[in-house]
C-alpha positions, 0 to 999 in steps of 0.5 A: 730943360732946352727948347728946340725950334724947327720949321715945318709946312702948314700941312705938316704941322696939322698932321703932327698935331693931328697924330699927337691929338689922336694919341692923347699926347702933347705935341712935344711928348709925341715928338720925343716918343718918335724920335726914341723909336718907341711909337704908340700905334704898336700898342693894340687898341682895346675893342669891345664886343657884346657878351654872348651869355649876358649881352653886356659890353665887354673888352674883347680879347687881344687877337694873340690871346685867349678870352678870359674864362672862369678857370683861367682867372682861378688859375691866375689868382691861385697863387695870389696872397 
């Protein structure tokens, strides 16, 4: 694998490293993904909320999806072997 070297300012370096840490990626992988045009920031963040029934902390549904219910899970598993 080839190595590329280029210069950036101290502020740019800190910013790039912070963004890579935020996405839990190495700096190299962070830059490769950005160059390919596939940033992680398009992936929705998983949020948690308190279940109204049990009071337990659960994963909240994505904004564009309906919450899971017993019936929707049964429907999904209906054809499961």
